[in-house]
C-alpha positions in Angstrom: 48.4 -178.3 58.6 46.8 -179.0 61.9 46.4 -182.6 63.2 43.8 -183.2 65.9 45.0 -186.5 67.5 42.6 -188.5 69.7 44.3 -191.4 71.5 41.8 -193.9 72.6 41.9 -196.9 74.9 39.1 -199.4 74.4 38.1 -202.3 76.7 38.6 -205.5 74.9 35.1 -206.8 75.7 33.5 -204.0 73.5 36.2 -203.5 70.9 34.6 -205.2 67.9 31.2 -203.4 68.4 33.0 -200.0 69.1 35.2 -200.3 66.0 32.1 -201.1 63.8 30.3 -198.0 65.3 33.4 -195.9 64.7 33.7 -196.8 61.1 30.0 -196.5 60.2 28.8 -193.7 62.6 31.3 -191.7 64.6 34.1 -191.1 62.1 31.7 -190.2 59.3 29.9 -187.8 61.6 33.1 -186.0 62.5 34.1 -185.7 58.8 30.6 -184.5 57.8 31.2 -181.4 60.0 33.4 -180.1 57.1 36.1 -179.1 59.5 38.6 -181.8 58.6 40.1 -182.9 55.3 40.5 -186.5 56.3 40.9 -189.0 59.1 43.6 -191.6 59.6 43.4 -194.4 62.2 46.5 -196.1 63.7 46.5 -199.0 66.1 49.1 -198.5 68.9 51.2 -201.6 69.5 53.4 -200.2 72.2 52.0 -198.2 75.0 52.6 -197.1 78.6 51.5 -199.1 81.6 48.0 -198.1 82.7 46.6 -198.1 79.2 45.1 -201.6 79.3 42.9 -202.5 76.4 43.2 -201.9 72.7 44.7 -198.5 71.8 44.4 -196.3 68.8 45.6 -192.9 67.6 42.9 -191.3 65.4 44.2 -188.3 63.5 42.0 -185.7 61.8 43.7 -183.2 59.4 42.5 -179.6 59.3 43.9 -176.9 57.0 43.8 -174.2 59.8 43.7 -173.9 63.5 40.5 -171.9 63.0 38.8 -175.0 61.4 39.8 -177.1 64.5 38.7 -174.4 67.0 35.3 -174.2 65.2 34.9 -177.9 65.5 35.9 -177.8 69.2 33.4 -175.0 69.9 30.5 -176.3 67.8 30.4 -180.0 67.2 32.9 -181.7 69.5 30.8 -181.4 72.7 27.8 -183.2 71.0 29.9 -186.0 69.5 31.9 -186.5 72.7 28.7 -186.8 74.7 27.3 -189.4 72.2 30.4 -191.5 72.6 30.3 -191.3 76.4 26.6 -192.1 76.6 27.2 -195.2 74.5 30.4 -196.5 76.1 31.0 -194.7 79.3 34.3 -195.5 81.0 34.9 -198.5 78.6 36.4 -196.0 76.1 38.9 -193.5 77.4 40.4 -190.7 75.3 42.9 -187.9 75.5 43.4 -185.3 72.8 46.4 -183.4 71.5 46.6 -180.8 68.7 49.7 -180.9 66.5 50.9 -178.3 63.9 52.9 -179.6 61.0 56.3 -177.8 60.9 58.6 -179.6 58.6 59.4 -183.0 57.0 63.0 -184.1 56.6 63.7 -186.8 54.0 66.8 -188.8 53.5 
């Protein structure tokens, strides 16, 4: 399992409008690419200095690294551009790719 994690810092003054747009437009567009199985959104309550605003971790699950790489090559540039054109520097993001290795239970 591959997790494509997008950590996002959103200016408070646009947060509510951004969140509505994410739920109704952006997240559905990403999922409609067919590259991901699901999407989970987490609000970050503790963060490093320098990440002022409201922060989220958005995690998309892909079955394979190839599915993620296909998204990165084909759809990601267009969707990133749409977000930047709409919000500019008021929404900052950095991305990481995680591969599930193991789960240890008590």
